[in-house]
N, C-alpha and C positions, 0 to 999 in steps of 0.2 A: 757469734756470727750475726752480721747485720742483715736486715731485710732488704731485698733488692727493690729499687725504685721502679715504678711503672708509670707510663705516660697517662695523664689524666684524660686525654682525648681518645685514645685507642686501646688503653689497657695493656699494651705491649711492654715487655721489660726494656729498660734503658741499658744498653750494653756498651756504648762507646762515648767518646768526647763530644761528637756531633749531636747525638741524641740527648746527652746530658745537657748541652747548651740549649737545645730546643726546649727541654723540660724546665730548666732554671729560668729561661727568658720568658716563660709563660706564653708561648706562641699559641694562637688559636689553631684548631685542627687544619684549616686551609693554609695558614702561615707555616705550620709545621711541615705539611706536605711539600709546599714550595721550597722551604729551606732544605729539606732532605733530598729533594730532586736536584737542586743546585749542588749540594754537597757531593752527591754521587758522581757529579761531573769531574771530581778530583782536580779542580783548578782549570778545567777547560770550560768554554762557553756552553751553556745549555740553552737550547732554543726556546722561544716562547711557546711554540707548538708542543714541544716535549713537556714543558711545565703544565700547559693546558691539559694535556693527556693525563698526566699524573693526578691533577686535581679533579677534572670533570670527565675523564675518559669513559667511565662507566655510567655516567648520568643518562638515563633514558631520554631526557629532554634535550640532550646535546650541550648542556651547560648554559651559562648566561649569554645574553646577546652582546654584552660589552666585556667579554672575558679579558681582553688585553688591558683595559682600564682597571679591572679588578686585580689582575696580576701586578700591575704597576703599584697599585695601592698597597697590596700585600707586601711587596718588596720594600716600599717606603717605611711601613710600620715595622716590618721585620728587621730592617737595618738598625732602627733606633733601639729595638729590644735586644738585639744581638751584640751591639757594639761593646757593652760592658764585659762580654764574655770572650772578646778577642776575634769575633767573626764579622765580616762585612760582605755585602753583595754588591758587586761591581757591574755596571751596565756595559755590555759589549755592543756598541752601536751596530744596528742592522742585523744582529744575531740573537741576542738574549741576555743572559746574566751568568756571572762567574763568581764563585766563592773566593773570598780573600780572608787571610788571617793576619792577626797582629797580636802583640802582647796584650793580654787582658788588663783592663784598667784596675 
């Protein structure tokens, strides 16, 4: 019986392909939260506000002043890290982001 993998950033067990990709891509904690929030949209666009809430919703200081720019940066970095695992993040103009999949390289 093999030991179950756990996420380095939160210690939670990795239970599905999405979480496995996040683990293998070595996403930072914020990048992982962003990716999982978009993945939960199941192919539908997830708003920037919803992503912001997932990442900074419980922050007593209300999150950073330039959250939209930070989200864009996380998306850019995450796209590059996730591409080899068959996942992409597509911009939905005026709305937010959507998860895309392709054959893993």
